C-alpha angles and dihedrals in degrees: 000000000000092000091049092051092047091049094050094046090051093046099040124052117195116236092239094053091228093154102035091099099053120129118232091256092049092049089051091052091047091052089052098051103033120087134203114236123196106203129195124230115280093015116151117235102167138027129191095236096047136069117245116240099221150335114294116215109192115225098173137346122038141269123220114213115206142181136189125254122221086264091059096252124135118242132179118261095176151320119243116211129204111295095035126106133226129203100030098133094045091048092052101043095033090228128131118279114277090215145034116248131197134173113246098200135001101308135193117210139174107220118204113196113248097242093047089052093049090049090055093048095049096042105039116061093199093054090044090053092048091051091049090050090050093049091045092051091051092044094052089046090055092044091051092051094047093046092051093049100039100080100024123105118243095265092053093045091056092047092046091049092052090047093051091052093046093046092048091231090139106032093178088073128073105302130223123231125236091273093057096254115144118205102217135112128225093252091057092046092049092048091047092053098037092239132128116265088237092056091048092047091050092052094047092050089050091050090048090051088054088055092242097121143002122229119222138165107303091337141080124208115207108219101176113030093175093050091047090051092050090050091050091052100040099036124209119001137153118285 
């Protein structure tokens, strides 16, 4: 197991560079305590009411992060790709996970026990700096999204949300593929924005009528990114 962890850590760099500043001794300790977990599709790894046992570094596969709406329905908060990490905040503050997390497909992870990760953060200045940068990046991303949505009407909020996903400006959220197709249903979008499903549906139908997007089953294809951006900036206007 130690050799497998060492091989994966050498071959696979995390996108936040959390472990790039490890000393040789620290890397050796990490390789001793971390474990490789092969997870099946739709396997739960975090629950809101429970503490998470360690930091998950994704090697392959994907993790879906979810929350609950006021109506008690799950909606997607984000999709974590290979190279990303899950559980950092809970590991650091020793509090229960703020989200649910499930694997989407078969997924390989390297799991670093919570105490071992905290020891690294508090002892190694380079790791500490990388963690701060990671948390600042995620914090700024959340602030930007909240600021953009706070004063916008419902139509603009829907358009801005779709744009943010398509542009990849908040990669924690549901991602769009290379063809501009977003895998998200209207219930998830309404829960994410705190809007009624009827309001979201009405806006999406309007945007489809304007030839800016095409609605499909649990997916939305953006046909005119520039037009959608203009709509998001200018708000409602005649077709």
